[in-house]
C-alpha positions as CSV (number, residue, x, y, z in Angstrom):
1,M,114.7,90.3,103.6
2,Q,116.9,91.7,106.3
3,I,115.2,93.6,109.1
4,D,117.7,96.2,110.3
5,D,117.7,99.7,111.8
6,T,117.7,101.3,108.3
7,L,114.5,99.5,107.4
8,I,112.8,100.3,110.7
9,D,113.8,104.0,110.3
10,Y,112.4,104.0,106.7
11,L,109.1,102.4,107.8
12,G,108.8,104.8,110.7
13,D,109.4,107.8,108.4
14,L,106.8,106.4,106.0
15,A,104.2,106.1,108.8
16,H,105.2,109.4,110.4
17,L,106.0,107.6,113.7
18,S,108.5,108.3,116.3
19,L,109.5,104.9,117.7
20,S,111.0,104.3,121.1
21,G,113.8,101.7,121.5
22,S,111.4,99.1,122.8
23,E,108.9,99.7,120.0
24,R,111.7,99.4,117.4
25,A,112.8,96.1,118.9
26,R,109.2,94.8,118.9
27,I,108.5,95.9,115.4
28,S,111.8,94.3,114.2
29,A,111.0,91.0,115.9
30,D,107.4,91.1,114.4
31,L,108.7,91.8,110.9
32,S,111.2,89.1,111.2
33,K,108.5,86.6,112.1
34,I,106.3,87.7,109.2
35,T,109.1,87.5,106.7
36,G,110.0,84.1,108.1
37,Y,106.4,82.8,107.6
38,M,106.5,84.3,104.0
39,N,109.7,82.3,103.3
40,I,108.0,79.1,104.5
41,L,105.0,79.8,102.2
42,S,107.3,80.4,99.3
43,E,108.7,76.9,99.7
44,L,105.3,75.3,99.0
45,D,104.9,73.4,95.8
46,T,102.0,75.0,94.0
47,D,102.7,73.4,90.6
48,S,99.7,71.1,90.9
49,V,97.2,74.0,91.8
50,P,95.2,74.9,88.7
51,E,95.7,78.4,87.4
52,G,93.0,80.8,88.3
53,T,92.0,78.9,91.4
54,C,92.2,82.0,93.5
55,N,90.3,84.1,91.0
56,D,87.4,81.6,90.6
57,K,84.4,83.6,91.9
58,S,82.0,80.8,91.2
59,A,82.9,79.2,94.5
60,V,82.1,82.4,96.4
61,S,78.6,83.0,97.8
62,F,77.5,86.5,98.7
63,R,74.8,87.3,101.2
64,A,71.8,89.3,99.9
65,D,72.2,93.0,100.3
66,T,69.0,93.8,102.2
67,L,67.8,96.9,103.9
68,G,67.7,96.5,107.7
69,D,66.9,98.5,110.8
70,S,69.2,101.3,111.6
71,Y,70.1,103.1,114.8
72,D,68.1,106.0,116.0
73,R,69.8,109.2,114.6
74,K,68.6,111.4,117.5
75,L,69.9,108.9,120.1
76,L,73.3,108.7,118.4
77,L,73.6,112.4,118.0
78,S,72.6,112.9,121.6
79,I,75.6,110.9,122.8
80,S,78.0,112.5,120.3
81,P,80.4,115.1,121.8
82,V,79.6,117.5,119.0
83,S,77.0,117.5,116.3
84,D,75.9,120.1,113.7
85,S,72.8,120.1,111.5
86,G,71.9,116.5,112.3
87,M,75.4,115.1,111.6
88,F,78.5,114.3,113.6
89,A,80.9,117.1,113.8
90,A,84.7,116.4,113.7
91,P,87.7,118.6,113.6
92,E,88.9,119.8,110.2
93,I,91.7,117.7,108.8
94,K,94.4,119.6,107.0
95,G,97.0,117.8,105.1
Protein backbone atom coordinates (compact mmCIF):
# COMPACT_ATOMS: atom_id res chain seq x y z
CA MET A 1 0.00 0.00 0.00
CA GLN A 2 1.36 3.37 -0.96
CA ILE A 3 1.15 6.07 1.67
CA ASP A 4 0.79 9.38 -0.14
CA ASP A 5 -0.81 12.79 0.36
CA THR A 6 -4.09 11.59 -1.13
CA LEU A 7 -4.38 8.81 1.45
CA ILE A 8 -3.42 11.13 4.32
CA ASP A 9 -6.04 13.67 3.13
CA TYR A 10 -8.65 10.91 2.92
CA LEU A 11 -7.88 9.58 6.40
CA GLY A 12 -7.85 13.11 7.83
CA ASP A 13 -11.27 13.77 6.29
CA LEU A 14 -12.63 10.49 7.68
CA ALA A 15 -11.42 11.41 11.16
CA HIS A 16 -12.49 15.06 10.81
CA LEU A 17 -8.92 16.19 11.52
CA SER A 18 -7.02 19.22 10.31
CA LEU A 19 -3.45 18.03 10.09
CA SER A 20 -0.40 20.29 10.10
CA GLY A 21 2.54 19.56 7.84
CA SER A 22 4.53 17.93 10.65
CA GLU A 23 1.54 15.81 11.70
CA ARG A 24 1.03 14.68 8.11
CA ALA A 25 4.70 13.69 7.86
CA ARG A 26 4.59 11.79 11.17
CA ILE A 27 1.38 9.97 10.26
CA SER A 28 2.77 9.08 6.85
CA ALA A 29 5.94 7.66 8.42
CA ASP A 30 3.95 5.71 11.05
CA LEU A 31 1.59 4.24 8.44
CA SER A 32 4.56 3.25 6.28
CA LYS A 33 6.08 1.39 9.24
CA ILE A 34 2.78 -0.34 10.01
CA THR A 35 2.24 -1.48 6.43
CA GLY A 36 5.88 -2.61 6.31
CA TYR A 37 5.33 -4.82 9.34
CA MET A 38 2.13 -6.19 7.80
CA ASN A 39 4.07 -7.07 4.64
CA ILE A 40 6.60 -8.97 6.75
CA LEU A 41 3.80 -10.86 8.50
CA SER A 42 2.18 -11.76 5.18
CA GLU A 43 5.40 -13.54 4.20
CA LEU A 44 5.12 -16.00 7.11
CA ASP A 45 4.43 -19.60 6.18
CA THR A 46 1.23 -20.52 7.99
CA ASP A 47 0.48 -23.69 6.03
CA SER A 48 1.45 -25.89 8.99
CA VAL A 49 -0.84 -24.04 11.44
CA PRO A 50 -4.02 -26.08 12.01
CA GLU A 51 -7.19 -24.38 10.86
CA GLY A 52 -9.23 -22.89 13.69
CA THR A 53 -6.18 -22.36 15.92
CA CYS A 54 -7.09 -18.74 16.53
CA ASN A 55 -10.73 -19.57 17.14
CA ASP A 56 -10.10 -22.34 19.69
CA LYS A 57 -11.61 -20.91 22.87
CA SER A 58 -10.81 -24.04 24.88
CA ALA A 59 -7.32 -22.65 25.52
CA VAL A 60 -8.70 -19.39 26.91
CA SER A 61 -9.29 -19.03 30.61
CA PHE A 62 -11.64 -16.37 31.89
CA ARG A 63 -11.53 -14.86 35.33
CA ALA A 64 -14.60 -15.18 37.48
CA ASP A 65 -17.02 -12.28 37.20
CA THR A 66 -17.32 -11.31 40.84
CA LEU A 67 -18.88 -8.34 42.54
CA GLY A 68 -16.29 -6.18 44.26
CA ASP A 69 -16.02 -2.99 46.20
CA SER A 70 -16.94 0.15 44.35
CA TYR A 71 -15.91 3.75 44.80
CA ASP A 72 -17.93 6.01 47.04
CA ARG A 73 -20.51 7.77 44.85
CA LYS A 74 -20.70 10.87 47.03
CA LEU A 75 -16.92 11.28 46.97
CA LEU A 76 -16.75 10.92 43.20
CA LEU A 77 -19.61 13.34 42.65
CA SER A 78 -18.04 15.83 45.07
CA ILE A 79 -14.92 16.09 42.89
CA SER A 80 -16.87 16.18 39.64
CA PRO A 81 -17.10 19.62 37.99
CA VAL A 82 -20.85 19.21 37.45
CA SER A 83 -23.34 16.65 38.74
CA ASP A 84 -27.12 16.38 38.59
CA SER A 85 -29.48 14.05 40.45
CA GLY A 86 -26.64 11.88 41.73
CA MET A 87 -25.00 11.45 38.32
CA PHE A 88 -22.17 13.05 36.38
CA ALA A 89 -23.39 15.82 34.10
CA ALA A 90 -21.82 16.31 30.70
CA PRO A 91 -22.53 18.64 27.81
CA GLU A 92 -25.13 17.46 25.33
CA ILE A 93 -23.59 15.92 22.23
CA LYS A 94 -25.32 16.78 19.00
CA GLY A 95 -24.38 15.03 15.87
